[in-house]
C-alpha positions, 0 to 999 in steps of 0.5 A: 714405651719405657716403664720405670721401676722405682725401688727402695732396697733395705737389708736390716734397716732397723736392726740394733735400733730403739722401738721408737726409732723402728716404728719411725722407719716402718711408718716411712715404709708404709708410706713409700710402698705407696709409690715404690717397690720396697724389697725388705731383708728382716729377721723380725718375723713381727716387723715382716707381718705388719709391713710386708705385702710379699714374703720370701723365706730363704735357707741357706740361700734357698728359697723355700716359700713365697706368697702373700703375707697372710698366707706364708704366716697363717697357712705355710705350705712347706715344713722348714717355714712351719718350723722356723715361723713356731720358733723350732729352728732359726 
């Protein structure tokens, strides 16, 4: 039996867009995520929090922390994640 994975890879899809266009793209992702796996790279924390189910925080090419979006944003385990989310370093 063959299983097909339908996915969308999006690297900073709303970078340098106006808020209305960004909102439109985010809405499309929310619609599409019912039928596709979406891998979204973003530096916009609010955007990740709004549309992600699962997040991976990377720093200098290394995975620092990963998990459910609410767990990572509300209760990060790793110090680097805490510092990044708190705006201490970027």
